[in-house]
C-alpha positions in Angstrom: -42.7 -26.8 -36.1 -42.7 -23.5 -38.2 -45.2 -24.0 -40.7 -47.8 -25.5 -37.4 -46.9 -22.2 -36.0 -47.7 -19.9 -38.9 -51.0 -22.2 -39.8 -52.0 -21.4 -35.7 -51.5 -18.0 -36.0 -53.7 -17.8 -39.6 -56.4 -19.9 -37.8 -56.1 -17.2 -34.8 -56.5 -14.3 -36.7 -59.4 -15.8 -38.6 -61.3 -16.8 -35.2 -60.6 -13.4 -33.7 -62.1 -11.6 -37.1 -65.0 -14.4 -36.6 -65.4 -13.2 -33.5 -65.6 -9.8 -33.9 -67.8 -10.1 -36.6 -70.1 -11.7 -34.5 -69.9 -8.9 -31.7 -71.0 -6.5 -33.9 -74.0 -8.5 -34.9 -75.3 -9.4 -31.9 -74.6 -6.1 -30.4 -76.5 -4.1 -33.1 -79.5 -6.6 -32.8 -79.7 -6.8 -29.0 -78.9 -3.3 -27.3 -81.5 -3.6 -25.1 -80.8 -6.4 -23.7 -76.8 -5.6 -23.2 -77.6 -2.4 -21.7 -78.7 -4.5 -18.5 -75.1 -5.0 -18.0 -73.3 -2.3 -19.5 -74.4 1.1 -19.7 -72.6 2.1 -22.9 -71.1 -0.5 -25.9 -69.8 1.3 -29.6 -67.3 0.8 -32.0 -65.5 1.3 -35.6 -64.3 -0.6 -38.3 -62.3 1.0 -40.8 -60.3 0.1 -43.8 -57.7 2.3 -45.0 -54.7 1.9 -47.7 -51.9 1.8 -44.8 -52.6 1.1 -41.6 -51.2 4.1 -39.0 -50.3 3.2 -35.3 -51.4 4.4 -32.1 -48.5 6.2 -32.1 -48.0 8.5 -35.9 -44.9 7.6 -37.0 -45.0 3.9 -36.8 -47.2 2.4 -40.0 -47.6 -0.9 -41.5 -47.2 0.7 -45.1 -49.6 -1.4 -46.9 -53.4 -1.8 -46.4 -55.0 -2.5 -43.2 -58.5 -3.4 -41.9 -59.2 -1.8 -37.3 -61.2 -3.0 -35.3 -61.9 -0.2 -31.9 -64.2 -1.4 -29.5 -65.3 -0.2 -26.3 -67.6 -1.4 -24.0 -68.6 0.5 -20.7 -69.2 0.3 -16.9 -69.9 3.0 -14.5 -66.1 4.6 -14.8 -64.4 1.5 -16.2 -64.0 0.5 -19.6 -62.6 -2.2 -21.5 -61.6 -1.2 -25.5 -59.6 -4.2 -27.4 -58.2 -2.3 -30.5 -57.2 -4.9 -33.5 -55.3 -4.0 -36.4 -54.9 -6.7 -39.5 -53.5 -6.7 -42.6 -55.6 -6.7 -45.7 -54.9 -9.9 -46.1 -56.6 -11.6 -42.7 -52.6 -11.3 -41.0 -52.4 -10.2 -37.1 -50.5 -6.8 -37.2 -51.3 -5.6 -33.5 -53.8 -6.3 -30.8 -54.4 -4.1 -28.0 -56.3 -4.2 -24.8 -56.7 -1.2 -23.0 -58.3 -1.2 -19.4 -59.3 2.6 -19.2 -60.7 4.1 -15.4 -61.7 8.1 -16.1 -60.5 9.0 -12.9 -61.5 12.5 -12.6 -64.9 14.1 -14.7 -65.6 17.2 -14.5 -68.0 19.6 -17.2 -64.4 21.4 -18.1 -61.7 19.1 -16.7 -61.2 15.5 -17.4 -57.9 12.3 -16.7 -58.4 9.1 -17.9 -55.8 6.9 -16.3 -55.4 3.3 -18.5 -53.3 0.0 -19.3 -52.7 -2.1 -21.7 -51.2 -6.0 -22.6 -50.0 -6.3 -26.8 -48.7 -8.9 -28.7 -47.5 -7.2 -31.9 -46.8 -9.9 -35.0 -44.0 -9.2 -38.1 -43.2 -11.8 -40.6 -39.8 -13.1 -40.7 -38.0 -15.3 -42.7 -35.7 -18.9 -42.2 -33.8 -21.1 -42.9 -35.0 -24.7 -42.7 -33.1 -27.5 -44.7 -31.8 -25.3 -47.2 -35.0 -23.7 -48.7 -36.5 -20.2 -47.2 -39.3 -19.8 -45.2 -42.0 -17.1 -43.7 -42.6 -17.5 -40.3 -45.2 -14.9 -38.5 -43.5 -14.2 -35.1 -45.3 -12.6 -31.7 -43.9 -10.0 -28.9 -45.6 -9.0 -26.2 -45.5 -5.7 -25.0 -47.0 -3.3 -21.9 -47.7 0.2 -21.2 -49.2 2.5 -19.3 -51.4 6.3 -20.2 -52.2 9.6 -18.4 -54.1 11.6 -20.4 -55.4 15.2 -18.9 -58.1 16.7 -20.9 -58.9 20.8 -20.7 -62.0 21.8 -22.2 -62.1 25.8 -23.5 -65.2 25.2 -24.6 -68.2 22.5 -26.3 -65.9 22.7 -29.2 -62.1 23.4 -28.4 -60.2 21.5 -26.2 -56.5 21.2 -25.7 -54.3 17.8 -23.4 -51.7 15.9 -22.6 -51.2 12.6 -23.4 -47.7 10.0 -22.3 -47.6 6.6 -23.0 -45.1 4.5 -21.7 -44.7 0.5 -22.8 -42.0 -2.1 -22.0 -41.1 -4.9 -24.9 -40.2 -8.5 -22.8 -39.6 -9.9 -26.3 -36.8 -8.8 -29.3 -37.2 -5.5 -30.0 -37.6 -2.0 -28.0 -37.6 -2.5 -24.7 -38.9 0.6 -23.3 -41.2 4.0 -25.0 -42.2 7.1 -24.0 -44.8 8.7 -26.0 -45.8 12.9 -24.7 -48.3 14.5 -26.5 -49.2 18.2 -26.7 -52.5 17.8 -28.8 -55.9 20.1 -29.1 -59.1 19.5 -30.7 -61.8 21.4 -32.1 -65.4 19.2 -33.3 -68.3 19.6 -34.8 -67.4 22.3 -37.2 -69.9 22.1 -39.4 -69.9 22.8 -42.8 -73.6 22.6 -43.9 -76.6 21.7 -41.7 -75.2 18.0 -41.9 -71.9 17.6 -42.7 -69.2 18.4 -39.5 -64.5 18.0 -39.4 -63.6 16.9 -36.6 -59.4 18.1 -37.0 -56.7 17.3 -34.2 -53.9 18.6 -34.4 -50.5 17.8 -32.1 -47.1 17.7 -31.4 -45.0 14.5 -29.8 -42.1 13.3 -28.1 -40.9 10.0 -28.5 -38.0 7.9 -27.4 -37.3 4.0 -28.0 -34.9 2.9 -26.0 -31.9 5.4 -26.4 -33.2 7.5 -29.9 -35.6 10.2 -29.9 -37.3 11.6 -31.9 -39.6 14.9 -32.6 -43.0 15.1 -34.8 -46.1 17.3 -35.7 -49.3 15.1 -36.5 -52.6 15.5 -38.3 -56.1 13.9 -37.2 -58.9 14.8 -40.0 -62.3 13.4 -40.2 -65.2 14.3 -42.4 -68.4 13.2 -41.0 -72.0 13.3 -41.6 -74.4 14.3 -38.4 -76.2 11.1 -37.4 -74.9 8.5 -40.8 -72.0 5.9 -39.1 -70.0 6.7 -42.2 -67.2 9.2 -42.2 -63.8 9.3 -43.6 -60.3 10.5 -41.5 -57.1 11.0 -42.1 -53.5 11.1 -40.6 -50.4 13.2 -41.3 -47.2 12.7 -38.9 -44.2 14.6 -40.1 -40.7 14.2 -39.1 -39.2 17.9 -37.6 -36.4 16.2 -35.4 -35.4 12.2 -34.5 -33.6 9.4 -34.4 -35.4 6.9 -35.3 -35.4 5.6 -38.2 -36.2 3.3 -40.3 -39.9 5.0 -39.9 -40.5 7.4 -43.2 -40.1 11.6 -42.5 -43.6 12.0 -43.8 -46.7 8.8 -43.4 -50.6 9.5 -44.1 -53.5 8.1 -45.3 -57.3 7.8 -46.0 -59.6 5.2 -43.8 -63.3 4.8 -44.6 -65.4 4.6 -40.7 -68.4 2.5 -39.9 -69.8 3.3 -36.4 -71.8 1.0 -34.5 -73.2 0.9 -31.5 -75.3 3.6 -28.9 -75.9 5.9 -30.8 -73.4 5.1 -33.8 -71.4 7.9 -31.9 -67.6 7.9 -33.6 -64.6 6.4 -31.6 -61.2 6.2 -32.7 -58.1 6.0 -30.1 -55.8 7.6 -32.9 -58.3 10.8 -32.7 -59.1 11.3 -29.0 -55.3 10.7 -27.1 
């Protein structure tokens, strides 16, 4: 039975990867037709030496492939966020439903919710032999994200997420972020930087921690590839065994309408 579950999850992850590839190709070659239904479609595929979660203090600790997709109709968007270990084993699936409750010239407010699956490999004993089992854990989370634009290139915001687990592991998560964003900082006529520093407070059940993080993207105008980095440092935390300092560098490929970059880890 355990072997069947492992094979099933591997086949499922392969099918999801194939589905993502099909969506990317079909959207890239048929955008005009899609516009009849969707107002916007875009996405980012990334490869990194260390997969880092939406909460930057949590990391896979191994190379990963990440897919962020965004389907928009009016003020509503559906945003699958799927992450895999480099060998194809699933890491986490988040299926965001988001709504732009307020969209003014300077102030915006986004609300959202998602069901999620988080995967981990556990060892079991069967017939005197150790076998590996891919276990999934279910979560449900909601977010609130007000943001205020100080200028065309500078904004400040707050991000709050509350998550609830339904299986073994962490039951309640609170993630409160104070962030700022500096975008389109041109180094040359073509190359520019996006920088997002933040500090955040995190609780997992009865444990808590304070952290600071930075997100950096180097991109070229009208070019689909970019390079990004995440740096995360614990200030004071009870949450273990996560590393005191985590970082990664990613190669990103943006596709869809206008090849505009989306990345929820950078746009909280």
